[in-house]
Backbone atoms as SQL, in Angstrom:
CREATE TABLE atoms (id INTEGER PRIMARY KEY, chain TEXT, resi INTEGER, resn TEXT, atom TEXT, x REAL, y REAL, z REAL);
INSERT INTO atoms VALUES
  (1, 'A', 1, 'UNK', 'N', 0.477, -1.543, 0.387),
  (2, 'A', 1, 'UNK', 'CA', -0.081, -0.372, 0.188),
  (3, 'A', 1, 'UNK', 'C', 0.915, 0.775, -0.004),
  (4, 'A', 2, 'UNK', 'N', 0.287, 2.245, 0.035),
  (5, 'A', 2, 'UNK', 'CA', 1.089, 3.304, -0.257),
  (6, 'A', 2, 'UNK', 'C', 1.140, 4.707, 0.271),
  (7, 'A', 3, 'UNK', 'N', -0.311, 4.346, 1.160),
  (8, 'A', 3, 'UNK', 'CA', -0.620, 5.041, 1.926),
  (9, 'A', 3, 'UNK', 'C', -1.573, 4.671, 3.107),
  (10, 'A', 4, 'UNK', 'N', -0.689, 3.996, 4.261),
  (11, 'A', 4, 'UNK', 'CA', -1.789, 3.370, 5.557),
  (12, 'A', 4, 'UNK', 'C', -1.873, 3.984, 6.559),
  (13, 'A', 5, 'UNK', 'N', -2.806, 4.086, 6.988),
  (14, 'A', 5, 'UNK', 'CA', -2.329, 5.197, 8.046),
  (15, 'A', 5, 'UNK', 'C', -3.656, 4.623, 9.637),
  (16, 'A', 6, 'UNK', 'N', -3.947, 5.189, 10.529),
  (17, 'A', 6, 'UNK', 'CA', -3.893, 4.688, 12.142),
  (18, 'A', 6, 'UNK', 'C', -5.170, 5.734, 12.014),
  (19, 'A', 7, 'UNK', 'N', -6.572, 4.929, 12.492),
  (20, 'A', 7, 'UNK', 'CA', -7.067, 5.987, 13.013),
  (21, 'A', 7, 'UNK', 'C', -8.105, 5.514, 14.083),
  (22, 'A', 8, 'UNK', 'N', -8.326, 6.320, 15.236),
  (23, 'A', 8, 'UNK', 'CA', -9.090, 4.994, 16.155),
  (24, 'A', 8, 'UNK', 'C', -10.737, 5.703, 15.815),
  (25, 'A', 9, 'UNK', 'N', -11.218, 4.458, 16.559),
  (26, 'A', 9, 'UNK', 'CA', -12.921, 4.313, 16.571),
  (27, 'A', 9, 'UNK', 'C', -13.448, 5.708, 17.844),
  (28, 'A', 10, 'UNK', 'N', -14.545, 5.829, 17.723),
  (29, 'A', 10, 'UNK', 'CA', -15.260, 6.256, 19.399),
  (30, 'A', 10, 'UNK', 'C', -14.488, 6.507, 20.912),
  (31, 'A', 11, 'UNK', 'N', -14.292, 4.955, 20.795),
  (32, 'A', 11, 'UNK', 'CA', -13.965, 4.076, 22.627),
  (33, 'A', 11, 'UNK', 'C', -12.388, 4.507, 22.023),
  (34, 'A', 12, 'UNK', 'N', -11.438, 4.593, 21.297),
  (35, 'A', 12, 'UNK', 'CA', -10.385, 4.668, 21.442),
  (36, 'A', 12, 'UNK', 'C', -9.814, 5.429, 22.210),
  (37, 'A', 13, 'UNK', 'N', -9.176, 5.111, 23.818),
  (38, 'A', 13, 'UNK', 'CA', -9.053, 5.683, 24.418),
  (39, 'A', 13, 'UNK', 'C', -7.781, 7.174, 24.623),
  (40, 'A', 14, 'UNK', 'N', -8.021, 8.206, 24.899),
  (41, 'A', 14, 'UNK', 'CA', -7.319, 9.059, 24.761),
  (42, 'A', 14, 'UNK', 'C', -5.581, 9.253, 25.695),
  (43, 'A', 15, 'UNK', 'N', -5.635, 8.183, 26.290),
  (44, 'A', 15, 'UNK', 'CA', -3.483, 7.231, 26.649),
  (45, 'A', 15, 'UNK', 'C', -3.267, 7.138, 25.522),
  (46, 'A', 16, 'UNK', 'N', -4.129, 6.075, 25.293),
  (47, 'A', 16, 'UNK', 'CA', -3.456, 5.698, 23.868),
  (48, 'A', 16, 'UNK', 'C', -2.785, 6.630, 22.458),
  (49, 'A', 17, 'UNK', 'N', -3.203, 7.709, 22.506),
  (50, 'A', 17, 'UNK', 'CA', -3.509, 8.627, 21.161),
  (51, 'A', 17, 'UNK', 'C', -1.243, 8.652, 21.269),
  (52, 'A', 18, 'UNK', 'N', -1.256, 9.511, 22.444),
  (53, 'A', 18, 'UNK', 'CA', 0.448, 9.460, 21.983),
  (54, 'A', 18, 'UNK', 'C', 1.264, 7.593, 21.560),
  (55, 'A', 19, 'UNK', 'N', 1.243, 7.148, 21.957),
  (56, 'A', 19, 'UNK', 'CA', 0.955, 5.902, 21.345),
  (57, 'A', 19, 'UNK', 'C', 1.189, 5.573, 20.331),
  (58, 'A', 20, 'UNK', 'N', -0.072, 5.596, 19.966),
  (59, 'A', 20, 'UNK', 'CA', -0.609, 5.897, 18.429),
  (60, 'A', 20, 'UNK', 'C', 0.258, 6.500, 17.924),
  (61, 'A', 21, 'UNK', 'N', 0.583, 7.735, 17.748),
  (62, 'A', 21, 'UNK', 'CA', 1.376, 8.953, 17.004),
  (63, 'A', 21, 'UNK', 'C', 2.614, 8.796, 17.001),
  (64, 'A', 22, 'UNK', 'N', 3.358, 7.220, 17.996),
  (65, 'A', 22, 'UNK', 'CA', 4.400, 6.884, 17.904),
  (66, 'A', 22, 'UNK', 'C', 4.659, 6.044, 16.551),
  (67, 'A', 23, 'UNK', 'N', 3.757, 5.116, 16.514),
  (68, 'A', 23, 'UNK', 'CA', 3.548, 4.370, 15.123),
  (69, 'A', 23, 'UNK', 'C', 4.339, 4.143, 13.686),
  (70, 'A', 24, 'UNK', 'N', 4.242, 3.390, 13.803),
  (71, 'A', 24, 'UNK', 'CA', 5.069, 3.653, 11.916),
  (72, 'A', 24, 'UNK', 'C', 4.139, 4.650, 10.915),
  (73, 'A', 25, 'UNK', 'N', 2.643, 4.048, 11.557),
  (74, 'A', 25, 'UNK', 'CA', 2.106, 5.124, 10.318),
  (75, 'A', 25, 'UNK', 'C', 1.316, 5.896, 10.576),
  (76, 'A', 26, 'UNK', 'N', 1.133, 6.828, 9.922),
  (77, 'A', 26, 'UNK', 'CA', 0.652, 8.283, 10.608),
  (78, 'A', 26, 'UNK', 'C', -0.463, 8.695, 11.401),
  (79, 'A', 27, 'UNK', 'N', -1.008, 9.083, 12.736),
  (80, 'A', 27, 'UNK', 'CA', -2.504, 9.125, 13.108),
  (81, 'A', 27, 'UNK', 'C', -2.626, 9.573, 12.763),
  (82, 'A', 28, 'UNK', 'N', -3.886, 9.718, 12.455),
  (83, 'A', 28, 'UNK', 'CA', -4.745, 10.633, 11.932),
  (84, 'A', 28, 'UNK', 'C', -5.999, 11.269, 12.869),
  (85, 'A', 29, 'UNK', 'N', -6.180, 11.057, 13.761),
  (86, 'A', 29, 'UNK', 'CA', -6.756, 10.996, 14.754),
  (87, 'A', 29, 'UNK', 'C', -8.030, 10.069, 15.051),
  (88, 'A', 30, 'UNK', 'N', -9.363, 10.167, 16.139),
  (89, 'A', 30, 'UNK', 'CA', -10.206, 9.513, 16.284),
  (90, 'A', 30, 'UNK', 'C', -11.233, 9.341, 15.398),
  (91, 'A', 31, 'UNK', 'N', -12.732, 9.154, 15.553),
  (92, 'A', 31, 'UNK', 'CA', -13.784, 9.512, 14.938),
  (93, 'A', 31, 'UNK', 'C', -14.182, 9.928, 16.513),
  (94, 'A', 32, 'UNK', 'N', -15.454, 11.051, 17.123),
  (95, 'A', 32, 'UNK', 'CA', -15.997, 11.543, 18.019),
  (96, 'A', 32, 'UNK', 'C', -16.926, 10.761, 18.201),
  (97, 'A', 33, 'UNK', 'N', -17.450, 9.949, 19.023),
  (98, 'A', 33, 'UNK', 'CA', -18.688, 9.389, 19.671),
  (99, 'A', 33, 'UNK', 'C', -19.969, 10.460, 19.176),
  (100, 'A', 34, 'UNK', 'N', -20.986, 10.127, 18.517),
  (101, 'A', 34, 'UNK', 'CA', -22.328, 11.134, 17.777),
  (102, 'A', 34, 'UNK', 'C', -23.396, 9.971, 18.521),
  (103, 'A', 35, 'UNK', 'N', -24.472, 9.824, 18.725),
  (104, 'A', 35, 'UNK', 'CA', -25.489, 9.333, 19.461),
  (105, 'A', 35, 'UNK', 'C', -26.434, 8.776, 17.955),
  (106, 'A', 36, 'UNK', 'N', -26.260, 9.813, 17.201),
  (107, 'A', 36, 'UNK', 'CA', -26.791, 10.583, 15.481),
  (108, 'A', 36, 'UNK', 'C', -26.600, 9.635, 14.709),
  (109, 'A', 37, 'UNK', 'N', -24.900, 8.591, 15.024),
  (110, 'A', 37, 'UNK', 'CA', -24.476, 8.124, 14.196),
  (111, 'A', 37, 'UNK', 'C', -25.189, 6.608, 14.263),
  (112, 'A', 38, 'UNK', 'N', -24.885, 6.740, 15.735),
  (113, 'A', 38, 'UNK', 'CA', -25.886, 5.256, 15.909),
  (114, 'A', 38, 'UNK', 'C', -27.159, 5.006, 15.873),
  (115, 'A', 39, 'UNK', 'N', -28.500, 6.136, 15.821),
  (116, 'A', 39, 'UNK', 'CA', -29.540, 6.029, 15.475),
  (117, 'A', 39, 'UNK', 'C', -29.694, 5.592, 14.184),
  (118, 'A', 40, 'UNK', 'N', -28.651, 6.179, 12.884),
  (119, 'A', 40, 'UNK', 'CA', -28.651, 5.866, 12.014),
  (120, 'A', 40, 'UNK', 'C', -28.879, 4.040, 11.539),
  (121, 'A', 41, 'UNK', 'N', -27.177, 4.424, 12.663),
  (122, 'A', 41, 'UNK', 'CA', -27.045, 3.012, 12.122),
  (123, 'A', 41, 'UNK', 'C', -28.038, 1.717, 12.388),
  (124, 'A', 42, 'UNK', 'N', -28.710, 1.830, 13.903),
  (125, 'A', 42, 'UNK', 'CA', -29.689, 0.907, 13.784),
  (126, 'A', 42, 'UNK', 'C', -31.296, 0.894, 12.459),
  (127, 'A', 43, 'UNK', 'N', -31.219, 2.434, 12.957),
  (128, 'A', 43, 'UNK', 'CA', -32.448, 2.715, 11.302),
  (129, 'A', 43, 'UNK', 'C', -32.084, 2.001, 9.953),
  (130, 'A', 44, 'UNK', 'N', -30.490, 1.690, 9.992),
  (131, 'A', 44, 'UNK', 'CA', -30.490, 1.376, 8.459),
  (132, 'A', 44, 'UNK', 'C', -29.813, 2.548, 6.957),
  (133, 'A', 45, 'UNK', 'N', -29.603, 3.417, 7.963),
  (134, 'A', 45, 'UNK', 'CA', -29.665, 4.731, 7.174),
  (135, 'A', 45, 'UNK', 'C', -27.968, 4.922, 6.598),
  (136, 'A', 46, 'UNK', 'N', -27.818, 5.863, 5.990),
  (137, 'A', 46, 'UNK', 'CA', -27.080, 6.081, 5.305),
  (138, 'A', 46, 'UNK', 'C', -26.126, 7.598, 6.213),
  (139, 'A', 47, 'UNK', 'N', -25.441, 6.864, 6.571),
  (140, 'A', 47, 'UNK', 'CA', -24.236, 7.973, 7.045),
  (141, 'A', 47, 'UNK', 'C', -23.922, 9.026, 6.938),
  (142, 'A', 48, 'UNK', 'N', -24.042, 9.028, 5.213),
  (143, 'A', 48, 'UNK', 'CA', -23.234, 10.006, 4.668),
  (144, 'A', 48, 'UNK', 'C', -24.736, 10.964, 5.155),
  (145, 'A', 49, 'UNK', 'N', -26.063, 10.992, 5.284),
  (146, 'A', 49, 'UNK', 'CA', -27.310, 11.815, 5.588),
  (147, 'A', 49, 'UNK', 'C', -26.909, 12.584, 6.799),
  (148, 'A', 50, 'UNK', 'N', -25.129, 12.249, 7.616),
  (149, 'A', 50, 'UNK', 'CA', -25.285, 13.304, 9.242),
  (150, 'A', 50, 'UNK', 'C', -25.206, 14.708, 8.594),
  (151, 'A', 51, 'UNK', 'N', -25.756, 15.327, 9.461),
  (152, 'A', 51, 'UNK', 'CA', -25.654, 16.832, 8.958),
  (153, 'A', 51, 'UNK', 'C', -24.648, 17.165, 9.439),
  (154, 'A', 52, 'UNK', 'N', -23.508, 18.683, 9.313),
  (155, 'A', 52, 'UNK', 'CA', -22.767, 19.042, 8.950),
  (156, 'A', 52, 'UNK', 'C', -22.340, 19.198, 10.176),
  (157, 'A', 53, 'UNK', 'N', -23.539, 19.650, 11.466),
  (158, 'A', 53, 'UNK', 'CA', -23.186, 19.605, 12.839),
  (159, 'A', 53, 'UNK', 'C', -22.685, 18.910, 13.944),
  (160, 'A', 54, 'UNK', 'N', -22.981, 17.671, 13.664),
  (161, 'A', 54, 'UNK', 'CA', -22.498, 16.458, 13.783),
  (162, 'A', 54, 'UNK', 'C', -21.200, 16.043, 14.272),
  (163, 'A', 55, 'UNK', 'N', -20.460, 15.740, 15.284),
  (164, 'A', 55, 'UNK', 'CA', -19.052, 15.898, 16.052),
  (165, 'A', 55, 'UNK', 'C', -18.691, 14.372, 15.107),
  (166, 'A', 56, 'UNK', 'N', -19.104, 13.321, 14.718),
  (167, 'A', 56, 'UNK', 'CA', -18.394, 12.648, 14.032),
  (168, 'A', 56, 'UNK', 'C', -17.868, 13.255, 12.661),
  (169, 'A', 57, 'UNK', 'N', -19.223, 13.579, 12.248),
  (170, 'A', 57, 'UNK', 'CA', -18.534, 14.013, 10.775),
  (171, 'A', 57, 'UNK', 'C', -17.357, 14.904, 10.934),
  (172, 'A', 58, 'UNK', 'N', -17.768, 15.639, 11.539),
  (173, 'A', 58, 'UNK', 'CA', -16.900, 17.310, 11.828),
  (174, 'A', 58, 'UNK', 'C', -15.649, 16.189, 11.671),
  (175, 'A', 59, 'UNK', 'N', -15.735, 14.950, 12.628),
  (176, 'A', 59, 'UNK', 'CA', -14.085, 14.295, 12.737),
  (177, 'A', 59, 'UNK', 'C', -13.535, 13.578, 11.847),
  (178, 'A', 60, 'UNK', 'N', -14.314, 12.700, 11.352),
  (179, 'A', 60, 'UNK', 'CA', -14.008, 12.272, 10.039),
  (180, 'A', 60, 'UNK', 'C', -13.583, 13.361, 9.003),
  (181, 'A', 61, 'UNK', 'N', -14.257, 14.063, 8.520),
  (182, 'A', 61, 'UNK', 'CA', -13.998, 15.379, 7.709),
  (183, 'A', 61, 'UNK', 'C', -12.121, 15.904, 8.085),
  (184, 'A', 62, 'UNK', 'N', -11.990, 16.184, 9.353),
  (185, 'A', 62, 'UNK', 'CA', -10.645, 16.463, 9.507),
  (186, 'A', 62, 'UNK', 'C', -9.894, 15.214, 9.301),
  (187, 'A', 63, 'UNK', 'N', -10.172, 13.971, 9.593),
  (188, 'A', 63, 'UNK', 'CA', -9.058, 12.853, 8.800),
  (189, 'A', 63, 'UNK', 'C', -9.184, 12.589, 7.548),
  (190, 'A', 64, 'UNK', 'N', -9.938, 12.584, 7.418),
  (191, 'A', 64, 'UNK', 'CA', -9.813, 13.287, 5.300),
  (192, 'A', 64, 'UNK', 'C', -8.750, 14.048, 4.740),
  (193, 'A', 65, 'UNK', 'N', -8.697, 15.158, 5.553),
  (194, 'A', 65, 'UNK', 'CA', -8.209, 15.857, 5.157),
  (195, 'A', 65, 'UNK', 'C', -6.984, 15.391, 5.825),
  (196, 'A', 66, 'UNK', 'N', -6.525, 14.831, 6.705),
  (197, 'A', 66, 'UNK', 'CA', -5.423, 15.347, 7.394),
  (198, 'A', 66, 'UNK', 'C', -4.388, 13.790, 5.933),
  (199, 'A', 67, 'UNK', 'N', -5.786, 12.935, 5.863),
  (200, 'A', 67, 'UNK', 'CA', -5.306, 12.198, 4.908),
  (201, 'A', 67, 'UNK', 'C', -4.652, 12.615, 3.023),
  (202, 'A', 68, 'UNK', 'N', -4.911, 13.469, 2.874),
  (203, 'A', 68, 'UNK', 'CA', -4.316, 14.174, 1.813),
  (204, 'A', 68, 'UNK', 'C', -5.946, 14.629, 1.190),
  (205, 'A', 69, 'UNK', 'N', -6.822, 14.532, 0.821),
  (206, 'A', 69, 'UNK', 'CA', -8.280, 14.508, 0.268),
  (207, 'A', 69, 'UNK', 'C', -8.288, 15.904, 0.258),
  (208, 'A', 70, 'UNK', 'N', -8.927, 16.478, -0.620),
  (209, 'A', 70, 'UNK', 'CA', -9.505, 17.670, -0.728),
  (210, 'A', 70, 'UNK', 'C', -9.665, 18.548, 0.161),
  (211, 'A', 71, 'UNK', 'N', -8.850, 19.058, 0.336),
  (212, 'A', 71, 'UNK', 'CA', -9.261, 20.635, 1.361),
  (213, 'A', 71, 'UNK', 'C', -10.357, 21.249, 1.124),
  (214, 'A', 72, 'UNK', 'N', -10.842, 21.332, -0.058),
  (215, 'A', 72, 'UNK', 'CA', -12.177, 22.703, 0.071),
  (216, 'A', 72, 'UNK', 'C', -13.326, 21.914, -0.455),
  (217, 'A', 73, 'UNK', 'N', -13.421, 20.564, 0.022),
  (218, 'A', 73, 'UNK', 'CA', -14.741, 19.698, -0.626),
  (219, 'A', 73, 'UNK', 'C', -15.359, 20.540, 0.489),
  (220, 'A', 74, 'UNK', 'N', -16.614, 20.331, 0.828),
  (221, 'A', 74, 'UNK', 'CA', -17.519, 20.971, 2.027),
  (222, 'A', 74, 'UNK', 'C', -18.388, 19.934, 2.242),
  (223, 'A', 75, 'UNK', 'N', -18.362, 19.050, 1.434),
  (224, 'A', 75, 'UNK', 'CA', -19.562, 17.544, 2.518),
  (225, 'A', 75, 'UNK', 'C', -18.465, 16.318, 2.381),
  (226, 'A', 76, 'UNK', 'N', -18.682, 15.417, 3.453),
  (227, 'A', 76, 'UNK', 'CA', -18.023, 14.158, 3.428),
  (228, 'A', 76, 'UNK', 'C', -18.530, 12.935, 2.116),
  (229, 'A', 77, 'UNK', 'N', -19.376, 13.350, 0.825),
  (230, 'A', 77, 'UNK', 'CA', -19.912, 12.981, 0.051),
  (231, 'A', 77, 'UNK', 'C', -18.915, 13.616, -1.031),
  (232, 'A', 78, 'UNK', 'N', -18.554, 14.662, -0.935),
  (233, 'A', 78, 'UNK', 'CA', -17.388, 15.502, -1.621),
  (234, 'A', 78, 'UNK', 'C', -16.073, 15.146, -2.028),
  (235, 'A', 79, 'UNK', 'N', -15.800, 14.945, -0.431),
  (236, 'A', 79, 'UNK', 'CA', -14.549, 14.269, -0.151),
  (237, 'A', 79, 'UNK', 'C', -14.221, 12.845, -0.495),
  (238, 'A', 80, 'UNK', 'N', -15.783, 12.296, -0.497),
  (239, 'A', 80, 'UNK', 'CA', -15.439, 10.413, -0.858),
  (240, 'A', 80, 'UNK', 'C', -15.636, 10.319, -1.729),
  (241, 'A', 81, 'UNK', 'N', -16.183, 11.334, -3.066),
  (242, 'A', 81, 'UNK', 'CA', -16.477, 11.025, -4.232),
  (243, 'A', 81, 'UNK', 'C', -17.824, 10.072, -4.315),
  (244, 'A', 82, 'UNK', 'N', -18.859, 10.329, -4.031),
  (245, 'A', 82, 'UNK', 'CA', -19.892, 9.460, -3.707),
  (246, 'A', 82, 'UNK', 'C', -21.169, 10.324, -4.150);
């Protein structure tokens, strides 16, 4: 693989952040907990429908930017080209 990154899920403990940053692969951050993600998941709805005010949405957007995706894209759909 040309690019390989570490990304923590919302349960990733904060105390492991420094250890993750010391790994060979670049640590891009963690997805923040958001109750709306759980609701959409249980309902079978697309997470691409999350509002831009969602903490999870914001954190994933930041992670994708750190990975080098389009810095000018306004939505996760734009960043992921879907």
